[in-house]
C-alpha positions in Angstrom: 0.0 0.0 0.0 1.5 3.4 -1.0 1.1 6.5 1.1 -0.8 9.4 -0.3 2.2 11.4 -1.0 3.9 8.6 -3.0 1.1 8.1 -5.2 1.9 9.0 -8.9 -0.3 10.3 -11.4 -0.4 9.1 -15.2 3.4 8.9 -16.3 4.1 10.2 -19.7 4.9 7.2 -22.2 5.0 3.5 -21.2 7.7 1.8 -19.2 9.8 -0.5 -21.4 9.8 -4.0 -19.8 11.2 -7.2 -20.9 7.9 -9.0 -20.3 4.4 -8.1 -19.0 5.0 -6.5 -15.6 2.9 -7.4 -12.5 0.4 -4.7 -11.4 2.5 -3.9 -8.3 5.6 -3.4 -10.6 3.6 -0.9 -12.6 2.6 0.8 -9.3 6.3 0.8 -8.1 7.6 2.2 -11.4 4.9 4.9 -11.4 5.6 6.0 -7.9 9.4 5.9 -8.6 8.9 8.0 -11.5 6.8 10.6 -9.7 9.5 10.8 -6.8 12.3 11.4 -9.3 10.3 14.0 -11.3 9.3 15.9 -8.1 12.8 15.7 -6.4 11.7 13.7 -3.5 13.3 11.5 -1.0 11.5 8.2 -1.1 11.5 5.1 1.0 10.4 2.2 -1.3 9.6 -1.4 -0.1 9.1 -4.3 -2.6 9.2 -7.9 -1.3 11.8 -10.3 -2.5 10.5 -12.0 -5.6 8.4 -9.3 -6.8 11.1 -8.0 -9.3 12.3 -5.1 -7.5 15.6 -4.6 -9.4 14.0 -4.7 -12.7 11.3 -2.4 -11.5 14.0 0.1 -10.5 15.8 -0.2 -13.6 13.0 0.3 -16.0 11.3 3.0 -13.8 14.4 5.1 -13.2 15.8 4.9 -16.7 12.4 5.7 -18.2 12.5 8.9 -16.2 16.1 9.6 -17.2 15.2 9.0 -20.9 12.3 11.4 -20.7 14.4 13.9 -18.7 17.1 13.9 -21.3 14.7 14.4 -24.1 13.0 17.3 -22.4 16.5 18.9 -21.8 17.4 18.4 -25.4 14.2 20.0 -26.6 14.6 22.9 -24.2 18.2 23.4 -25.4 17.2 23.4 -29.0 14.5 26.0 -28.3 16.8 28.3 -26.5 19.6 27.9 -29.2 16.9 28.8 -31.8 15.9 31.9 -29.9 19.6 32.8 -29.5 20.4 32.3 -33.1 17.4 34.5 -34.0 18.7 37.3 -31.9 15.6 37.5 -29.8 15.6 38.6 -26.2 12.9 36.1 -25.3 14.6 34.4 -22.3 12.7 34.7 -19.1 14.4 35.4 -15.8 13.6 31.9 -14.8 15.5 30.5 -17.8 18.6 32.5 -16.9 21.4 30.7 -15.2 21.2 30.1 -11.5 23.1 32.7 -9.4 22.2 35.7 -11.7 23.3 39.0 -10.4 20.9 41.0 -8.2 19.7 43.9 -10.3 17.2 45.3 -7.9 17.4 49.1 -7.7 19.5 49.4 -11.0 18.6 51.5 -14.0 16.6 49.8 -16.6 19.4 49.8 -19.2 21.8 48.1 -16.7 19.2 45.4 -16.0 18.7 44.9 -19.5 22.5 44.7 -20.3 23.0 42.2 -17.5 20.2 39.9 -18.7 21.3 40.1 -22.3 24.8 39.1 -21.1 23.4 36.2 -19.1 21.3 35.1 -22.1 24.3 35.0 -24.4 26.4 33.1 -21.9 23.7 30.7 -21.6 23.5 30.1 -25.4 27.3 29.9 -25.5 27.5 27.2 -22.7 24.6 25.4 -24.6 26.5 25.4 -27.8 29.6 23.9 -26.0 27.6 21.2 -24.3 26.1 20.2 -27.7 29.4 20.0 -29.3 30.9 18.1 -26.6 27.9 15.7 -26.5 28.1 15.2 -30.3 31.8 14.5 -30.1 31.5 11.9 -27.4 28.4 10.3 -29.4 30.4 10.3 -32.5 33.4 8.7 -30.8 31.3 5.9 -29.2 29.4 5.1 -32.3 32.6 4.8 -34.3 33.9 2.3 -31.8 30.6 0.3 -31.9 30.7 0.3 -35.7 34.5 -0.3 -36.3 35.8 -3.1 -34.3 39.3 -2.9 -36.0 40.0 0.2 -33.9 40.2 -2.1 -30.7 42.9 -4.2 -32.3 44.9 -1.2 -33.8 45.0 0.4 -30.4 46.0 -2.8 -28.7 48.7 -3.5 -31.4 50.1 0.0 -30.8 50.2 -0.5 -27.1 52.1 -3.7 -27.5 54.6 -1.9 -29.7 55.1 0.9 -27.1 55.6 -1.7 -24.4 58.3 -3.3 -26.3 60.1 -0.1 -26.9 59.8 0.8 -23.3 61.4 -2.6 -22.4 64.2 -2.1 -24.8 64.8 1.3 -23.5 65.1 0.1 -19.9 67.5 -2.7 -20.7 69.7 0.0 -22.4 69.6 2.1 -19.4 70.4 -0.7 -17.0 73.4 -1.7 -19.4 74.7 1.8 -19.3 74.4 2.1 -15.3 76.2 -1.2 -14.7 79.5 -0.6 -12.9 78.5 2.8 -11.7 79.0 3.1 -7.8 76.5 4.3 -5.4 76.8 7.8 -4.2 78.9 7.8 -1.1 76.5 10.2 0.6 73.4 8.1 -0.1 74.0 5.0 2.2 70.6 3.5 1.5 70.0 0.8 -1.0 67.6 1.1 -3.9 64.7 -0.6 -2.1 65.1 1.4 1.1 65.1 4.7 -1.0 61.2 4.1 -1.4 60.8 4.1 2.4 61.7 7.9 2.8 58.9 10.2 3.2 58.8 12.8 0.4 58.7 16.5 1.4 55.1 17.5 2.5 53.2 20.3 1.6 49.8 21.1 3.2 47.0 21.9 0.8 47.1 25.6 1.3 50.9 25.6 0.6 50.7 23.6 -2.6 51.1 25.1 -6.0 48.7 24.0 -8.8 49.7 20.4 -9.8 48.3 18.3 -12.7 46.9 14.9 -12.3 48.1 12.9 -15.3 50.3 14.2 -17.9 49.4 18.0 -17.7 47.8 18.3 -21.1 46.1 14.9 -20.9 43.8 15.7 -18.0 41.6 18.1 -20.0 40.9 15.4 -22.5 39.7 13.0 -20.0 37.5 15.5 -18.3 33.9 16.0 -19.4 30.9 17.8 -17.8 28.9 15.6 -15.6 25.7 14.8 -17.3 22.5 14.0 -15.3 22.9 10.4 -14.1 21.6 7.8 -11.6 23.8 6.4 -9.0 22.8 3.0 -8.0 24.2 1.5 -4.7 23.9 -1.9 -3.1 25.8 -3.6 -0.5 28.1 -6.3 -1.9 30.0 -6.6 -5.3 27.9 -9.8 -6.0 24.6 -7.9 -5.7 25.9 -5.2 -8.0 27.0 -7.7 -10.7 23.6 -9.3 -10.4 22.1 -5.7 -10.9 24.3 -5.1 -13.9 23.1 -8.4 -15.5 19.4 -7.3 -15.1 20.3 -4.0 -16.9 21.8 -6.0 -19.7 18.8 -8.1 -20.1 16.4 -5.1 -19.9 15.1 -3.0 -22.8 17.7 -0.3 -21.8 20.7 -2.8 -22.0 22.2 -1.6 -25.4 21.6 2.0 -25.2 22.7 2.9 -21.5 26.0 4.2 -20.6 26.9 2.3 -17.5 30.0 2.4 -15.2 30.7 -0.2 -12.5 32.8 1.1 -9.8 34.6 -1.0 -7.0 37.6 -0.9 -4.7 41.2 -1.5 -6.0 41.0 -5.0 -4.4 38.3 -5.8 -7.0 39.5 -3.9 -9.9 43.3 -3.8 -9.8 45.1 -5.9 -12.5 48.6 -5.2 -11.5 49.5 -8.5 -9.9 52.6 -6.9 -8.0 49.8 -4.8 -6.1 47.1 -7.3 -5.9 49.5 -9.8 -4.2 49.7 -7.4 -1.1 46.4 -8.9 -0.1 44.8 -6.4 2.2 42.7 -3.4 1.0 44.7 -0.7 2.8 48.0 -2.0 1.6 46.6 -2.2 -2.0 45.4 1.3 -1.7 48.6 2.8 -0.4 50.7 1.0 -2.9 48.6 2.1 -5.9 48.7 5.7 -4.8 52.3 5.8 -4.2 53.0 4.4 -7.6 50.7 7.2 -9.2 52.6 9.8 -7.0 55.9 8.3 -8.4 54.7 8.7 -12.0 53.8 12.4 -11.3 57.1 13.2 -9.7 59.1 11.5 -12.5 59.4 14.5 -14.7 60.7 16.8 -11.9 63.3 14.1 -10.9 64.5 13.9 -14.5 65.0 17.7 -14.7 67.3 17.6 -11.7 69.8 15.3 -13.6 72.7 17.6 -12.6 71.9 17.0 -8.9 72.5 14.0 -6.9 71.0 11.0 -8.8 67.9 9.5 -7.3 66.9 5.9 -7.5 63.9 5.5 -9.9 60.7 4.5 -8.2 58.2 2.1 -9.5 55.2 3.3 -11.5 52.1 1.4 -12.6 52.6 0.1 -16.3 48.7 -0.1 -16.4 48.3 3.7 -16.0 48.7 6.2 -19.0 46.7 8.8 -20.7 46.2 6.6 -23.8 45.2 3.5 -21.9 42.6 5.6 -19.7 41.2 7.1 -22.9 40.8 3.8 -24.6 39.3 2.0 -21.5 37.0 4.9 -20.7 35.4 4.5 -24.2 35.1 0.8 -23.8 33.3 1.3 -20.6 30.9 3.7 -22.2 30.3 1.8 -25.3 28.7 -1.4 -23.7 27.3 -2.5 -20.4 29.8 -4.3 -18.3 30.0 -5.6 -14.9 33.0 -5.7 -12.6 34.3 -9.2 -13.9 34.0 -8.1 -17.5 35.8 -4.9 -16.7 38.6 -6.6 -15.0 39.0 -9.1 -18.1 39.0 -6.0 -20.4 41.7 -4.3 -18.2 43.8 -7.4 -18.3 43.4 -7.7 -22.1 44.3 -4.0 -23.0 46.8 -3.5 -20.3 44.7 -0.6 -18.9 43.7 -0.1 -15.2 40.0 -0.6 -14.7 40.1 1.1 -11.4 41.0 4.5 -12.9 39.5 3.8 -16.4 36.1 3.4 -14.7 36.4 6.7 -13.0 37.4 8.6 -15.9 34.1 7.4 -17.6 31.8 8.7 -14.7 31.2 12.2 -16.1 29.7 10.9 -19.2 27.9 7.9 -17.8 24.2 7.7 -17.3 24.1 5.0 -14.7 26.9 4.5 -12.2 26.8 1.2 -10.2 28.9 1.3 -6.9 28.9 -0.2 -3.4 26.9 2.2 -1.1 29.9 2.4 1.4 31.8 4.1 -1.4 28.9 6.7 -1.9 28.3 7.2 1.8 32.0 8.0 2.8 32.6 11.5 1.6 36.5 11.3 1.3 36.2 8.1 -0.8 33.2 9.6 -2.8 35.4 12.8 -3.6 38.4 10.6 -4.5 36.3 8.6 -7.0 35.2 11.8 -8.6 31.6 11.3 -7.8 29.6 14.7 -7.9 26.0 14.4 -6.5 25.0 17.9 -7.4 21.4 17.6 -9.0 21.9 13.8 -9.6 19.6 10.9 -8.6 20.8 8.3 -6.0 19.2 5.0 -5.4 20.3 3.0 -2.4 19.1 -0.5 -2.7 19.2 -3.3 0.0 19.0 -0.3 2.4 17.4 -2.1 5.3 20.7 -1.7 7.5 21.7 1.7 6.1 21.6 3.4 9.6 23.9 0.8 10.9 26.1 1.0 7.7 26.8 4.6 8.1 27.4 4.2 11.9 30.0 1.5 11.1 31.8 3.2 8.4 32.4 6.3 10.5 33.2 4.3 13.7 36.7 3.0 14.6 38.3 0.8 17.3 42.1 0.5 18.2 43.6 -1.9 20.7 46.2 -1.0 23.3 48.7 -3.4 21.6 48.1 -1.7 18.3 48.9 1.7 19.9 52.0 0.5 21.6 53.2 -1.3 18.5 52.7 1.7 16.3 54.6 3.9 18.7 57.5 1.6 18.8 57.7 1.2 14.9 57.3 4.9 14.3 60.0 5.7 16.8 62.4 3.4 15.2 61.5 4.7 11.7 62.2 8.2 12.8 65.6 7.5 14.5 66.8 5.6 11.5 65.9 8.3 8.8 66.0 11.5 11.1 68.8 13.1 9.0 66.8 12.2 5.7 63.5 13.5 6.7 62.4 17.2 6.1 61.5 19.3 9.1 57.8 19.2 8.5 57.7 15.3 8.3 59.5 15.4 11.7 57.1 17.6 13.2 54.1 15.5 12.1 55.8 12.4 13.2 56.4 13.7 16.6 52.8 14.8 16.8 51.8 11.3 16.1 54.0 9.8 18.6 52.6 12.1 21.2 49.1 11.3 20.3 49.8 7.6 20.7 51.6 8.1 23.9 48.5 10.0 25.4 46.0 7.3 24.1 47.8 4.5 25.8 48.1 6.7 28.9 44.2 7.0 28.7 44.1 3.2 29.0 46.3 3.4 32.1 49.6 2.3 30.4 53.0 3.4 29.2 54.2 3.1 25.5 57.6 2.2 26.6 56.5 -1.0 28.2 55.1 -4.3 26.9 51.3 -3.8 26.7 50.7 -7.4 27.4 52.4 -7.3 30.8 51.0 -4.0 32.0 47.9 -4.6 34.1 45.2 -2.1 34.2 44.2 -1.1 37.7 40.7 0.1 37.0 39.0 -2.3 34.6 35.4 -1.5 33.1 34.0 0.6 30.3 33.9 4.4 30.4 32.2 6.5 27.9 33.3 10.2 27.2 32.3 12.9 24.8 34.8 13.8 22.2 35.8 17.0 24.0 36.1 15.3 27.2 38.5 12.7 25.6 40.5 15.3 23.9 41.0 17.5 27.3 41.5 14.6 29.4 44.2 13.2 27.2 45.8 16.5 26.8 45.8 16.5 23.1 43.2 19.4 22.5 46.1 21.6 21.4 46.8 19.4 18.3 44.9 20.0 15.1 43.6 16.6 14.3 42.5 17.7 11.1 46.0 18.5 9.8 47.4 15.3 11.3 44.7 13.1 9.7 45.3 14.8 6.3 49.1 14.4 6.7 48.6 10.8 7.3 46.5 10.5 4.2 48.5 12.5 1.8 52.2 11.5 2.9 51.3 7.7 2.9 53.2 7.4 6.1 51.3 4.1 7.1 52.6 2.6 3.8 56.2 3.7 4.4 56.1 2.4 8.0 54.8 -0.9 6.7 57.7 -1.1 4.2 60.1 -0.3 6.9 58.7 -2.9 9.3 58.4 -5.5 6.6 62.2 -4.9 5.8 63.7 -4.7 9.3 61.1 -6.1 11.7 61.4 -9.8 10.8 58.5 -12.2 11.4 58.1 -11.2 15.0 57.0 -7.7 13.9 53.9 -8.9 12.2 51.0 -8.2 14.6 49.1 -11.5 15.1 45.7 -11.2 16.6 43.5 -14.0 17.8 40.3 -13.8 15.6 38.0 -13.7 18.6 39.6 -10.3 19.4 39.8 -9.0 16.0 37.9 -5.9 15.6 37.1 -4.1 12.4 37.7 -0.3 12.4 36.2 2.4 10.0 35.7 2.3 6.4 38.9 0.2 5.1 37.8 -2.7 7.3 34.2 -2.5 6.8 34.9 -2.7 3.0 37.2 -5.5 3.6 34.2 -7.6 5.0 32.6 -7.3 1.5 35.4 -9.3 0.1 35.1 -12.5 2.1 32.5 -14.2 0.1 29.8 -13.6 2.7 26.7 -12.0 1.3 25.8 -10.2 4.5 27.2 -7.8 6.9 28.0 -8.6 10.5 25.7 -7.5 13.3 26.1 -7.2 17.0 25.0 -10.6 17.5 27.2 -12.4 15.0 30.7 -13.2 15.9 33.5 -11.3 14.4 34.8 -12.1 10.8 36.7 -15.3 10.8 39.2 -17.1 8.6 40.3 -20.6 8.4 43.3 -19.8 10.5 44.5 -16.6 12.5 45.4 -13.9 10.0 48.5 -11.9 9.9 47.3 -8.4 10.2 49.2 -5.6 8.8 52.7 -5.0 10.2 51.8 -1.5 10.5 48.9 -0.9 13.1 49.2 2.9 12.2 46.7 2.1 9.4 44.1 1.2 12.0 44.8 4.2 14.2 44.4 6.6 11.3 40.8 5.7 11.1 40.5 6.5 14.8 42.1 9.9 14.4 39.8 10.7 11.5 36.7 9.6 13.8 38.0 12.1 16.4 37.3 14.9 14.1 33.4 14.6 14.3 31.4 17.1 16.2 31.3 16.7 19.9 27.5 16.1 20.0 27.6 13.4 17.1 29.8 10.8 19.0 31.3 9.2 21.9 34.8 7.7 22.8 34.5 4.4 24.6 37.4 3.5 26.8 37.3 -0.4 27.4 39.8 -1.2 30.0 40.4 -5.0 30.4 43.0 -6.9 32.3 46.0 -5.7 30.5 46.7 -2.5 28.5 47.3 -4.7 25.3 43.6 -6.2 25.8 42.1 -2.8 26.3 40.8 -0.6 23.5 39.6 2.9 22.5 36.5 3.1 20.4 34.8 5.9 18.7 30.9 5.4 18.4 29.0 7.6 15.9 25.6 8.4 17.5 24.3 10.6 14.6 24.5 8.9 11.3 22.3 11.7 9.7 25.2 14.2 9.9 27.1 12.1 7.3 23.9 11.5 5.2 22.9 15.3 5.1 25.2 16.2 2.4 23.9 13.5 0.1 20.2 14.6 0.4 21.0 18.1 0.2 23.0 17.9 -3.0 21.0 15.3 -4.8 18.0 16.0 -7.0 16.2 12.9 -5.5 17.2 10.2 -3.3 15.4 6.7 -3.1 16.0 4.3 -0.3 14.8 0.8 -1.3 14.7 -2.7 0.0 12.6 -5.8 0.3 12.1 -5.5 3.9 12.1 -1.8 5.1 9.6 -2.1 8.0 9.6 -0.4 10.3 10.3 2.8 8.4 10.2 5.1 11.4 13.8 4.8 11.9 14.7 6.0 8.4 12.3 8.8 8.6 13.1 10.0 12.1 16.8 9.1 12.7 18.1 9.5 9.3 16.2 11.8 7.1 14.5 14.3 9.4 17.7 14.7 11.4 19.5 15.3 8.1 17.4 18.3 7.6 15.0 16.9 5.0 11.7 18.5 5.1 9.0 16.0 5.9 6.9 17.2 3.0 9.7 15.9 0.7 9.6 12.5 2.0 7.4 9.8 0.3 6.8 6.1 1.3 5.8 3.3 -1.0 5.2 -0.2 0.0 3.6 -2.9 -2.3 2.2 -6.3 -1.5 3.6 -9.6 -2.8 3.0 -11.4 -6.1 2.1 -14.6 -4.4 -1.7 -15.5 -4.0 -2.8 -15.2 -0.5 -3.3 -18.8 -0.1 0.4 -19.6 -0.5 1.4 -18.1 2.8 0.5 -19.0 6.4 1.9 -16.7 9.0 0.9 -17.7 12.6 1.6 -16.2 15.9 1.7 -19.0 18.5 0.9 -17.8 22.1 1.3 -21.2 23.8 2.9 -24.6 23.4 1.5 -28.3 23.4 1.6 -28.5 27.2 -0.1 -24.9 27.5 3.2 -23.3 28.5 2.9 -19.6 27.6 5.6 -18.7 25.1 7.5 -15.5 26.4 11.2 -15.8 25.7 12.4 -13.1 27.9 15.9 -13.0 29.2 14.3 -14.2 32.7 12.3 -17.1 31.2 13.9 -18.4 28.2 16.5 -20.3 30.1 14.0 -22.3 32.1 14.1 -26.0 31.2 10.3 -26.1 30.7 10.6 -23.3 28.0 13.3 -25.2 26.1 11.4 -28.5 26.3 8.1 -26.7 25.1 10.2 -25.4 22.1 11.6 -28.8 21.4 7.9 -30.4 21.5 6.7 -27.7 19.0 9.3 -28.5 16.5 9.0 -32.2 17.0 5.2 -31.8 16.1 5.8 -29.6 13.2 8.5 -31.7 11.6 5.9 -34.7 11.5 3.6 -32.7 9.0 5.9 -30.1 7.1 7.8 -31.6 4.2 11.2 -30.5 2.9 13.2 -27.9 4.8 12.5 -26.3 8.1 14.6 -23.1 9.1 14.5 -22.2 12.8 15.8 -18.8 14.0 17.1 -18.4 17.6 17.9 -14.9 19.2 21.7 -15.5 19.5 24.3 -18.1 19.1 24.6 -18.6 22.7 21.1 -19.4 23.2 20.9 -21.7 20.1 23.9 -23.6 21.7 22.1 -23.8 25.1 19.0 -25.3 23.7 20.7 -27.7 21.6 22.7 -29.0 24.6 19.4 -29.3 26.5 17.8 -31.3 23.9 20.6 -33.7 23.7 20.3 -34.4 27.4 16.5 -34.8 27.4 16.4 -37.0 24.2 14.4 -34.4 22.2 17.2 -34.2 19.7 17.0 -37.8 18.7 13.3 -37.5 18.2 13.9 -34.5 15.9 16.6 -36.2 14.1 14.3 -39.2 13.3 12.3 -37.0 11.0 14.6 -34.4 10.0 18.4 -34.4 9.6 19.7 -31.4 11.8 22.0 -28.8 10.6 23.5 -25.9 12.5 24.6 -22.5 11.3 28.4 -22.5 11.5 30.3 -19.7 13.0 33.0 -19.6 10.4 32.0 -17.7 7.3 33.8 -20.2 4.9 31.8 -23.1 6.1 28.4 -21.6 5.3 28.5 -22.7 1.8 29.2 -26.3 2.6 26.6 -26.4 5.2 23.8 -25.0 2.7 25.0 -27.5 0.0 24.7 -30.5 2.4 21.2 -29.1 3.7 20.0 -28.8 0.0 21.2 -32.3 -0.9 19.7 -33.9 2.1 16.2 -32.3 1.3 16.5 -33.3 -2.4 17.4 -37.0 -1.4 14.6 -37.2 1.0 12.0 -36.0 -1.5 13.1 -38.6 -4.0 13.6 -41.8 -1.8 10.6 -41.1 0.7 10.8 -43.0 4.0 10.5 -41.8 7.6 12.9 -38.9 7.1 11.1 -36.0 5.4 13.9 -33.4 4.9 16.1 -31.3 7.1 16.0 -28.8 10.0 18.4 -26.0 9.9 19.0 -24.2 13.3 20.0 -20.7 12.5 20.7 -17.2 14.3 18.8 -14.0 13.9 21.4 -11.4 12.5 23.8 -14.4 11.6 25.0 -15.7 8.3 21.7 -17.3 7.2 19.4 -14.3 8.0 20.2 -12.1 5.0 21.1 -12.7 1.5 20.3 -16.5 1.5 17.7 -18.0 -0.7 15.4 -20.7 1.1 13.0 -21.0 -1.9 10.7 -23.9 -2.6 11.6 -27.1 -0.6 14.6 -25.3 1.0 12.3 -23.4 3.2 8.8 -24.6 3.5 8.5 -23.2 7.2 10.4 -20.5 8.9 10.2 -20.5 12.7 11.2 -17.5 14.9 12.0 -18.5 18.6 11.2 -15.6 20.9 12.0 -11.9 20.1 15.6 -11.0 19.3 15.9 -7.9 21.5 19.5 -6.5 21.4 21.5 -6.6 24.6 20.2 -3.5 26.5 23.3 -3.7 28.8 25.6 -2.9 26.0 27.3 0.4 26.8 27.1 1.5 23.1 23.3 0.7 23.0 22.8 2.5 26.3 24.4 5.7 24.9 22.6 5.5 21.8 19.3 5.3 23.7 20.3 8.2 25.9 21.2 10.2 22.9 17.9 9.6 21.1 15.9 10.5 24.2 17.6 13.8 24.5 17.5 14.7 20.7 14.3 12.9 19.4 10.7 13.8 20.1 8.3 11.2 21.8 6.3 9.2 19.2 2.8 8.2 20.2 3.7 8.5 23.9 6.7 6.1 23.6 10.2 7.2 24.5 12.5 7.1 21.3 14.9 4.7 23.1 11.9 2.2 23.5 11.0 2.6 19.9 14.7 2.0 18.7 14.7 -1.3 20.8 11.6 -2.6 19.3 12.6 -1.4 15.8 15.9 -3.1 15.9 14.2 -6.4 17.1 11.6 -6.4 14.3 14.0 -5.4 11.5 16.0 -8.5 12.5 12.7 -10.7 12.6 11.5 -9.2 9.3 14.9 -10.1 7.5 14.9 -13.6 8.8 11.1 -14.5 8.0 11.7 -13.0 4.5 14.1 -15.9 3.5 11.1 -18.2 2.6 8.9 -16.7 -0.1 11.2 -16.1 -3.1 9.1 -16.1 -6.2 5.5 -16.0 -7.4 4.7 -19.7 -7.2 6.4 -20.3 -3.9 4.7 -21.3 -0.6 5.7 -21.4 2.9 4.4 -21.1 6.5 5.8 -18.8 9.2 5.6 -19.4 13.0 6.4 -16.8 15.4 7.0 -18.4 18.8 6.0 -15.7 21.5 2.6 -14.2 22.5 4.3 -10.6 22.5 4.2 -10.6 18.5 0.4 -10.2 18.9 0.9 -6.8 20.7 -0.4 -3.9 18.4 2.9 -1.9 18.6 4.9 -5.1 17.5 2.4 -6.6 15.2 2.2 -3.3 13.2 5.9 -3.6 12.5 5.6 -6.8 10.4 5.6 -6.2 6.7 2.2 -5.6 5.4 2.0 -8.5 3.1 2.7 -10.7 6.0 0.6 -8.8 8.5 -2.5 -8.8 6.6 -2.6 -12.7 6.4 -1.4 -13.5 10.0 -3.3 -15.6 12.4 -3.0 -15.4 16.0 -3.4 -18.9 17.7 -3.8 -19.0 21.5 -3.4 -22.7 21.7 -1.0 -24.9 20.0 -3.7 -27.4 18.8 -5.4 -24.8 16.6 -2.0 -23.7 15.0 -1.0 -27.3 14.4 -4.3 -28.2 12.6 -4.0 -25.0 10.3 -0.4 -25.9 9.5 -1.2 -29.6 8.7 -4.1 -28.6 6.6 -2.0 -25.8 4.7 0.8 -28.2 4.0 -1.2 -31.3 3.1 -3.2 -29.1 0.7 -0.2 -27.9 -1.0 1.3 -31.2 -1.4 -1.9 -32.6 -3.0 -1.9 -29.5 -5.4 1.8 -30.5 -6.4 
């Protein structure tokens, strides 16, 4: 059902679609078109299986097509008026920012207006010429395939010439002794920090070769930025675009991290995202410095530094055009880069201005420094954020950071040794900033109750516990309020000091210097590690209830913990009211940590909604939407009148889903899984009896979600002792969700094989039972369609841990800053919304397409309370039955599943 504000009137033209759309898809596209046309901020919900991606593609690109046509017609009209010498442009058609002529004589006003009109006509002519030039170039590439091979052959010839030239240079330099004043070898030369100039001191510098940058730059056309969570989801979206009616005519660019797009094996082999980023940036910097080094031939000879062979003007030009001429996903882009010896990471970014649709991970768009580095300009553009159910948590996670005491001490030790070794080679400004960083590290460790000059693992902390401080309190108490953190953070970013320090430790530190952390204590900090989680093959992001990201064995973290600390320094530059610093003091300084917690994600989302023409937040399960409206949009300064909401039903017929709220079990035990009652033996026994009865009548796969890993383990152990587990295993083979991410695929494969085998052979065993965890690896992004999920069971209500200091601080902040809604405290609403978002994601695993069917069982009488019940998705809520007794629910379930089996 769509809200009144979201309803759209008749839309000009029809929506091209690869097949006859469902009615709800037509409604979705009409509402989307209306929101984009009116410049709104929309919250759009379309359940999984209803063709949401295709509706987004066809609705948004239909609007863009019509918008470009209207722009073209308006340009032609204005150019015709300009050519005719008519002074017919109205003030509204003049360029924005026209001079204020109030109080001026008429002749001055007329002169200013005519000048603005001439300037506008000239600008339109330039845009028209540039657009025609681009279209002719791309059409030429489409029609003449030989151009590709000619360019490729030319590049091969140039590569061979460069190789021969390098060999000759090496031959000439053989036998030449090293400069006696330069006691560093060739590899060590790269560890020295270059002379640093702050932004306000720098003179104008070019990016690529000076004359080449202009040829790569184009005016940004009106475009749509489509964002989703993972690279696999983005690739799937691009494939949908390729199959759509817009697949051949749309200029699409796929963006990703260097870890996904780099084709230089020397850089890719570094493994971690931060090291790849730093190495790539250093190679580009070396390239730009090459000319100035060559001009100083008469001075002391400098050792040549490595530059990337995949980065040059001609290669970027060629790859840019190849990207624009045909829709390609990231995998196809990487293949093209390898084939043409061009860098897909930079080539795709050079194509952004001319693109109509830019596809990127939404972490890249939500982090302003990353957005700026990628060349993304949001002014008057359209942003669509898909899979946005965890958008608030994502923004919070990106802009939060945590560092341990062992990392702080290790970084101080490494940086001190680096400074001592190269003190005579470092410029004064580098030394100044290094000393400031060392001072910061010293004070951070002191706040944890330790000393940087002692082993953090041996320093006991006298006062353990968790303390929360405002940013200003932390800065004053740690005595670092006199240091400009903005300049220090900028220095770290520009000087690549963490990369230099890593190289230094890698060279001189030996194996012992690698910081080895136990995976149970491994914490992810800021953007770099948040992006890193997207590369692990898991199709979901971690939550507070899931364990930290694991690997098959303990991973060697970067040898320079300064990389993690930079994220914490950046976080401290937030406004005082928007975050808190958490001092977590444990047994030793090494086990203790400092964490920055972002309280107000809206502050980082505000610029997106301010600059964009329209923003659409979409997902399969967006309920409850109050969080998005109140915490994100209204706090970001969005006028409530600009916000529209749209939610559509499902495509499945009503008789294909049976949601039931069960209030009591077979022995009339009331189902209320609170922290006080859920551990009772009778409650765990009742849960087991419910599952035993259901497994007797439900075919195929049953997925049962528990509130946490700990509770699932506790119940499983209790069932083993009482014999309930063996009774369950007689009807369904039991699988448990693994804690290790790399074991998820194996469990799912075995689970599916078991169900298929049971359906083919018959017998007493009818399928499989999968014990999963809300917020775990099976609750998002996993497809339990058809026999894989004939029933989804939710055990209790997965309320978050209210004793968590982070959650308590968030609740306090909400109660202070947000108005009460319907008489309820904002903190209470937050707790309920967090719970129901997790529930809605989990129960949405079952129905995945139009002909699918499944039952949903919510085990807790509290689901029937109006405040909770109304937070269920509408398509589930309108079909839900509340059953006070188990017998009534069991009869309905048996009737439902027998009827579906007979129909099959």
